C-alpha positions in Angstrom: 109.8 13.9 -43.4 107.9 11.7 -41.0 104.3 12.9 -40.2 103.2 13.9 -36.7 100.6 11.4 -35.6 98.0 11.8 -32.9 96.4 8.5 -31.8 92.9 9.2 -30.3 91.6 6.6 -27.8 88.1 7.1 -26.4 87.3 5.1 -23.2 84.2 4.6 -21.1 84.4 2.4 -17.9 87.5 0.6 -19.2 89.4 0.2 -15.9 90.0 -3.5 -16.6 91.8 -2.9 -19.9 93.0 0.7 -19.8 96.5 0.2 -18.4 97.2 -2.6 -20.8 95.9 -0.6 -23.7 98.0 2.5 -22.8 101.2 0.3 -22.5 100.5 -1.6 -25.8 99.7 1.6 -27.8 102.5 3.6 -26.4 104.9 0.8 -27.2 103.7 0.6 -30.7 104.0 4.4 -31.2 107.5 4.2 -29.7 108.5 1.6 -32.3 107.1 3.7 -35.1 109.1 6.8 -33.9 112.3 4.7 -33.6 111.7 3.5 -37.2 111.1 7.0 -38.4 107.6 6.1 -39.5 106.1 9.0 -37.5 107.7 12.1 -36.0 108.9 12.2 -32.4 106.3 14.9 -31.7 103.5 12.3 -32.1 101.1 11.8 -29.2 98.6 9.4 -27.6 95.3 11.2 -26.7 93.1 9.4 -24.2 89.5 10.7 -23.8 87.6 9.6 -20.7 83.9 9.8 -21.6 82.6 10.5 -18.1 83.5 7.0 -16.7 82.0 6.1 -13.4 84.8 3.6 -12.5 88.5 4.1 -12.0 89.3 4.9 -15.6 90.4 8.5 -14.9 92.4 7.5 -11.8 94.3 4.9 -13.8 95.0 7.4 -16.6 96.3 9.9 -14.0 98.5 7.3 -12.3 99.9 6.4 -15.7 100.6 10.0 -16.4 102.4 10.6 -13.1 104.4 7.4 -13.5 105.7 8.5 -16.9 107.2 11.6 -15.3 108.1 10.1 -12.0 106.5 12.9 -10.2 106.9 13.2 -6.4 104.0 13.9 -4.1 104.8 17.6 -3.6 105.6 18.2 -7.3 108.4 20.5 -6.1 110.7 19.8 -9.0 109.8 19.9 -12.7 109.4 16.5 -14.4 112.4 15.1 -16.3 112.2 15.2 -20.1 110.7 12.2 -21.8 112.9 9.9 -24.0 113.1 11.2 -27.5 111.4 8.1 -28.9 108.5 8.1 -26.4 105.3 9.6 -27.7 103.7 12.5 -25.8 100.6 11.7 -23.7 97.4 13.6 -23.2 94.4 12.6 -21.1 91.1 14.5 -21.5 88.2 13.9 -19.0 84.7 14.9 -20.1 82.3 16.3 -17.6 79.8 13.4 -18.1 79.1 10.6 -20.5 78.5 12.3 -23.9 78.7 9.2 -26.0 81.3 7.5 -28.1 81.0 9.8 -31.1 81.3 13.0 -28.9 84.4 11.5 -27.1 86.0 10.9 -30.5 85.3 14.4 -31.6 86.8 15.8 -28.4 90.1 14.0 -29.1 90.0 14.9 -32.8 89.2 18.5 -32.0 92.3 18.7 -29.7 94.4 17.1 -32.5 93.2 19.7 -35.0 96.1 21.9 -36.1 98.6 20.0 -34.0 99.3 17.0 -36.2 99.6 15.9 -39.8 97.1 13.1 -39.3 95.1 11.5 -36.5 94.0 7.9 -36.0 91.1 6.9 -33.8 91.1 3.4 -32.2 89.0 1.7 -29.5 90.4 1.1 -26.1 89.6 -2.6 -25.9 92.6 -3.7 -28.0 90.4 -5.6 -30.4 91.4 -3.4 -33.3 94.8 -4.5 -34.5 97.3 -1.8 -33.5 100.0 -3.5 -35.6 98.2 -2.0 -38.7 98.9 1.5 -37.6 102.0 1.5 -39.8 99.8 0.7 -42.9 97.5 3.6 -42.0 100.4 6.0 -42.0 101.9 4.5 -45.2 98.6 5.0 -47.1 98.5 8.6 -45.7 102.0 9.2 -47.0 100.9 7.9 -50.4 98.2 10.6 -50.6 95.1 9.3 -48.8 93.3 11.9 -46.7 90.9 9.2 -45.2 92.0 5.7 -44.4 89.3 3.3 -43.2 90.0 0.3 -41.0 87.8 -2.6 -42.2 87.7 -5.9 -40.5 88.2 -9.0 -42.7 85.3 -11.0 -41.2 83.1 -11.5 -38.2 84.1 -15.0 -37.3 85.0 -14.0 -33.7 81.5 -12.5 -33.1 78.7 -14.2 -31.3 75.6 -15.1 -33.3 73.7 -12.2 -31.8 76.5 -9.7 -32.7 76.7 -11.1 -36.2 72.9 -10.9 -36.8 72.6 -7.4 -35.2 75.5 -6.1 -37.4 73.9 -7.6 -40.5 70.6 -5.9 -39.6 72.5 -2.6 -39.0 74.1 -2.6 -42.5 70.9 -3.7 -44.2 69.0 -1.0 -42.4 71.5 1.6 -43.5 71.3 0.4 -47.1 67.5 0.5 -47.1 67.4 4.1 -45.9 70.2 5.2 -48.3 72.9 6.0 -45.7 76.3 5.4 -47.4 78.7 3.6 -45.1 81.5 1.0 -45.5 80.5 -2.5 -44.3 82.5 -3.7 -41.3 84.1 -0.3 -40.7 83.6 1.1 -37.2 85.7 4.0 -35.9 89.2 2.7 -36.7 90.3 5.3 -39.2 92.9 7.9 -40.1 92.1 11.5 -41.0 94.6 13.9 -42.4 95.0 17.5 -41.3 92.9 18.5 -44.3 90.2 16.0 -43.4 90.1 17.2 -39.8 89.7 20.8 -40.9 86.7 19.8 -43.1 85.2 17.6 -40.4 84.8 20.6 -38.1 83.1 22.6 -40.8 80.1 20.2 -40.2 78.2 22.1 -37.5 75.4 19.8 -36.7 75.0 18.4 -33.2 74.3 14.8 -34.3 77.5 13.9 -36.1 77.5 10.4 -37.7 81.2 10.0 -38.4 81.0 6.8 -40.4 79.0 8.6 -43.0 80.5 12.0 -42.7 84.0 10.9 -43.6 82.6 9.4 -46.8 80.7 12.6 -47.5 83.8 14.8 -47.6 84.8 13.7 -51.1 88.5 13.3 -50.2 90.8 10.5 -51.4 90.2 7.3 -49.4 91.9 4.1 -48.9 91.3 0.9 -46.8 93.3 -1.1 -44.3 92.0 -4.6 -43.6 92.6 -6.2 -40.2 91.5 -9.1 -38.1 89.7 -8.5 -34.8 91.4 -9.8 -31.7 89.7 -11.2 -28.6 88.9 -8.5 -26.0 91.8 -8.3 -23.5 89.4 -7.8 -20.5 86.0 -6.3 -19.6 82.9 -6.3 -21.6 81.6 -4.4 -24.6 79.7 -1.2 -23.8 77.5 -1.4 -26.8 74.2 -2.9 -25.7 71.4 -3.7 -28.1 69.7 -0.5 -27.1 72.8 1.6 -27.8 73.3 -0.1 -31.2 69.7 0.6 -32.2 70.0 4.2 -31.0 73.3 4.6 -33.0 71.6 3.2 -36.1 68.6 5.4 -35.8 70.8 8.5 -35.2 72.7 7.6 -38.4 69.5 7.3 -40.4 67.9 10.5 -39.2 71.2 12.4 -39.5 71.9 11.4 -43.1 68.6 10.3 -44.7 65.2 11.7 -45.3 63.9 8.4 -46.6 61.7 7.9 -43.5 59.9 11.1 -44.3 59.4 10.1 -47.8 58.1 6.8 -46.6 55.6 8.6 -44.5 54.5 10.7 -47.6 54.3 7.6 -49.8 52.3 5.7 -47.1 49.9 8.7 -46.8 49.4 8.8 -50.5 48.7 5.0 -50.6 46.2 5.3 -47.8 44.5 8.2 -49.5 44.0 6.2 -52.7 42.8 3.2 -50.7 40.3 5.5 -48.9 38.9 6.6 -52.2 38.3 3.0 -53.3 36.9 2.2 -50.0 34.5 5.2 -50.3 33.3 4.0 -53.7 32.8 0.5 -52.2 30.6 1.9 -49.4 28.5 3.9 -51.9 28.1 0.8 -54.1 26.9 -1.2 -51.1 24.5 1.5 -50.1 23.0 2.0 -53.6 23.1 -1.4 -55.2 22.7 -3.9 -52.4 20.6 -4.5 -49.3 23.6 -5.0 -47.1 24.1 -1.4 -46.1 24.1 -2.2 -42.4 27.6 -3.4 -41.7 29.2 -4.7 -38.5 31.4 -2.4 -36.4 34.4 -4.8 -36.8 35.6 -3.6 -40.2 35.2 0.0 -39.1 37.0 -0.5 -35.9 39.9 -2.3 -37.6 40.2 0.5 -40.2 40.1 3.2 -37.5 42.8 1.5 -35.5 45.0 0.9 -38.5 44.7 4.6 -39.6 45.3 5.8 -36.1 48.4 3.6 -35.8 49.7 4.9 -39.1 49.1 8.5 -38.0 50.9 8.0 -34.7 53.9 6.3 -36.4 54.1 9.1 -39.0 53.9 11.8 -36.2 56.6 9.9 -34.4 59.0 9.9 -37.4 58.3 13.5 -38.1 58.7 14.4 -34.5 62.2 12.7 -34.5 63.3 15.0 -37.3 61.8 18.0 -35.6 63.6 17.0 -32.4 66.9 16.9 -34.2 66.2 20.4 -35.7 65.4 21.6 -32.2 68.7 20.3 -30.9 70.6 22.0 -33.8 68.8 25.3 -33.0 69.9 25.1 -29.4 73.5 24.6 -30.5 74.6 23.0 -27.2 78.2 21.9 -27.0 78.9 18.3 -28.2 81.1 17.8 -25.1 82.4 19.6 -22.0 86.0 19.1 -20.8 86.3 18.7 -17.0 90.0 18.0 -16.6 93.1 17.6 -18.7 96.6 16.1 -18.3 99.2 16.7 -20.9 103.0 16.6 -21.4 104.9 19.7 -22.3 104.4 21.0 -25.8 101.4 18.7 -26.6 
């Protein structure tokens, strides 16, 4: 029996590429339904992450066109072709971030499908590999990761920033798969486990590895972006990396503890040195430079340590408030989706 697949596509300010993406992805799902790779009840789930451009208007126009609705909506829409996937569009109240938009789509898919695949809206992740994802799922994998073969198509800046990202994750002990973003399949079981994680700051790339379920990998080549520009600025990439570190690692706290211990030992030696100078030499009157440098250094270390500790306290504060990860403002969906 063919599995029911929900394809989750988060989008933020993607008016230049959205219509092409919907057509390409729907066409691929239709082919998979016709080939009995997936069930006819499969669906495409678009999540508009609070876009400020025409992303939602384009999604709504696409939805209306599928059903050939008239202006008055006086008659019910005709049934969809049996090989055409269902379509759902979710609009978030504001920009909650890529991970929250993914969760919104996956949360809707929970309990309605046998497996869900998340894919970016920019058409850079090879949609032709969707069949391989489903095949590996049918062979028993609960988590299938899409891993790009190389970064030959990236700019020098993108390559260096990605290399720095993975090195940083490794240094702080965060377990992730290199060159894997958010192109992945999660089975129904994996989705159920995912939403047992109650923290507000979900770092999906590490959480899916933390589940302990059977995993597999699909390798793919990244395509040139169809239109528009990447929404991941350097600031967002750094914020994403820091969120992953503080969500999955306490190494920074241990670093602060180790640094504090080292400085304590150094201060003891420095104290003995001062006493030695005072007792055994005539150079007790020292300049203010060394003292000022030492005070500035220790003050900087203290502020850095307080900042790192404060980051963890801030995350604990967010968890205590338990605010929603996303808020749905509007929704469009076919019958029985």
